[in-house]
N, C-alpha and C positions, 0 to 999 in steps of 0.2 A: 285263592278263593274257596278251593276244596278243603284247605287246611282251616280256614275260618269256619266253615260249615261243620266240619268234624269237631272243632273246638266248641261251638255252639251246642251241638248235640250232647257233647260230653258234659257241658255245664248244665244242661237241661236235666239230663239224667241223674248227675250228682246232687243237683239241687233239689229234685223231687225226691230222691231217696232220703235225703236229710230232713225234708219237711214231712215226709211219711214217718221217720223215726221220731221227729219231735211230736207230731200229732199222736203217735201211739204212746210215747212217754207221759204226755200231757193227759192223755185219756186214763192212765193208769192211777194218776194222782188226783183221784175224784174227790170233790167236796162232799158229795152225798151219792152214795149208791143205793139203788132200789133192789129189793130182794129177788125179782124174777127178770133182772137185766134193766139196763137204762142207768145213767148217772149224770150228775151235773159236774162238769169238769172245768178247768181253767183254760180256756181258749183252744181246746183240742181240735175243734173244727176249722180254725182260722188257717193253719198251714195248708189245708187242702183247698180252701178258697183262694188263697194267694197263688198257689200252683195253676189253678184254673184260670185265674185273672191274667197270669203272665203268659202262659203257653196255650191258652184256648181250652174250649170244654171237651175236645176229644182226648187231649193228653191228660186233662183234669179228670175226666171220667175214669180213665185208665188207672190213674194214681188213687182215685177214690175207691176204685174197685179192689185194688190192692190193700187198701186200708180195710175195707169190709172183710177181706179173707183174714188179715191179721186179727182183726176184732172178733171173728168168728172163732179162731183158734184159741184166743184168750177166754171167750166165753163158751167153750165147749161144753162146760158142765150144765149150760142151760138146756140141752138137748135132753137132759134126764127128766125134765119136767113135762115133756110131751111125748107122745107115742104115735106112730104111724107115718108111713112114707109122705103122705099129704102133708102132715104137720111138720115133718122135717124139712120138706121142700118150702114150706111157707116161712118157717123159721130162717132158713138159709138165706132166701131171697129178700123177704120183707124186713127182716131184722138186721141183715148184714149186707149183702150184696148190692141191692138196690139202694137201701137206705143210706149207706155210705158212699156208694157210687154216685149218688145224687149230689154229694158235696162238690163233686167234680165239675158241677155246672155253676158254680159260684161266680165264674167270670163272664157269665151271660150278657151283662149290660156293659162290659168293656167298651165296645164301639157304638153303643146306643146312648150312653150318657156321657157327656164330656168331663164332667168332674170325677176323677178317679176315686175320691173318697165316697161319694154317693154311689158310684157304680158297684163298687166291691162291697160296701155296706148293704145295699139292696140285694145284691146277689147272695150275700151270707143270710140275710133274712129269708129269702125264697127258698133257698135249699133246706134251710132249717124246718120250713113248713113242710116241704116234700118229704123230709125225714120223718116228721111227727106223723104225716098221713100213712107212711110205710109201717111205722110201729102201731099206729092205731088199728090198721087193717089187720096185723099180726094179732093184736090183742082181742079183736072182735072173733077171729076165726079160730085161733088155737089156744088163747088164754082164758076162755071163757069160764072154765072150771074153777078159776081163783077169784071169780066175780061174786062169791058168797057175800050176801049182806047188802050188794049193790041193787039199786032199782032196776038196772038192765046192764047186759054185757057191754052194750055201747057207751052208757055212762061210765062204767068201770074202766074200759079202755081209754076213753077220753081223759078221764080225770088222772089216771096212773101215768099215761104217757105225757100229758101236758105238765105234769108235776116236775119232770125234768127237762122237757123239751122247751118250755117257755123261759126258763132261766138260761138254757143253753143258747137260744135264739138271741136273748138280750146280750148275753156274754160274747157271743160271736160278732155281733153287730158292733159292740163296744171295740172289741179287739181289732176289727177290720178298719174301723174309722182311725183308731190309733196308729196302726201299722201304715195305712195309706197317707196319713198326714205325716209321718215322720220319714217314711222311706219312699224313693222313686221306684215304683213297681214296674215302670215302663222301659226302664234302662235295661241293657243287656245283664249287668250285674246289679243286684239289690244294693243301693246305697242311700245314704241320707240325703235327703232334699237340701239343695242349697237356698240359704235365705235370699230373698229378693232385697236388692238394696233400694230402700225407700228415699235415700237422700237425693237432694236435687243436684 
């Protein structure tokens, strides 16, 4: 029994590391990149949502936090656009740590909605909204200097961040639906679902 437990832990760790690597890779191949951070990617949030759905929100949040750190390292150049310790802290937490850590809550509906496709799709939508809120707050508090010509910093932040987060939300939901429809995410190992025999 102890050997099985160790095997399960190893599988979880390896799978999560692979999902993190996949998410990072997909995030780098952005369809659209915005000038001060933010991009429309091809399903980069989906691996984090899958990890959360399979292993729970605690483990998912930890994996999402790791993704936040990795994204912060890749986006280190964004720190040149702001100044002051408060601005740096808001950038670190609102744009990276909390924003990507929130993706780890994508499995929040696993035991509340019976249909796995609906559960993971709704989870993907909710965490995308949470991530948008994080970026919106960051835009209002530290990116206001770039809102020239906008009616207000609130409108600027909403428009700017919605510009990439709305497509990200849609792409994430579609990706979650496809993945959950094809694969059995509740099994120990991710495998293709077996087709039910409809013959009498």
